[in-house]
C-alpha positions in Angstrom: 82.1 123.2 79.0 82.7 127.0 78.5 81.0 128.3 81.1 84.1 126.6 83.5 86.1 129.4 81.3 84.6 132.4 81.8 87.4 134.8 82.4 86.2 137.1 85.2 83.9 140.4 84.9 85.3 142.5 87.9 88.2 143.1 90.3 88.0 141.2 93.6 89.4 143.8 96.9 89.8 143.0 100.3 87.0 145.5 102.0 88.3 143.9 105.3 89.2 141.2 107.8 88.4 137.9 105.9 88.3 136.4 108.8 86.9 138.3 110.9 83.7 136.3 110.7 85.7 133.3 112.5 86.3 135.7 115.3 90.2 135.5 114.2 92.5 138.5 112.9 94.4 136.5 110.4 94.7 133.4 108.6 95.7 131.0 111.4 97.1 128.5 108.7 100.7 129.0 107.9 101.5 129.7 104.6 105.0 127.6 105.0 103.7 123.8 106.6 107.3 123.6 108.1 108.0 123.8 112.4 110.3 126.7 113.3 110.1 126.0 117.2 112.5 129.4 117.5 109.7 131.6 115.2 107.8 134.1 118.0 104.7 133.4 115.6 102.7 131.0 117.7 101.6 129.1 113.5 105.3 128.6 112.7 106.6 127.4 116.1 103.5 125.1 117.0 101.8 126.4 120.2 98.5 126.9 118.2 97.6 123.5 118.5 96.3 121.9 121.4 97.6 118.9 122.6 94.6 117.6 124.1 91.6 118.0 120.9 95.2 115.8 119.2 94.2 113.2 122.3 90.2 112.8 121.1 91.1 113.6 117.8 93.3 109.5 118.2 90.6 108.1 120.8 88.1 108.9 118.0 89.5 107.2 115.0 91.0 104.3 117.3 87.2 103.4 118.4 86.4 103.9 114.5 88.4 101.7 112.7 88.0 98.8 115.7 84.3 99.3 114.9 85.2 99.1 111.1 87.6 96.2 112.0 85.1 93.4 113.1 
């Protein structure tokens, strides 16, 4: 149990963009979870979300819930 409470032995340094391995320039998720339609930042004004993906997910969810209720 004591092993989970050990202190860090070194200092973590930022060696560049940690999101680069995902082909991203920065964190795509907003720090503030609220929508601001007046913002020019796509993460905050909702433009980052693709509507077609949501439609696919909703369809998959309906199919799953229908099959599990039988």
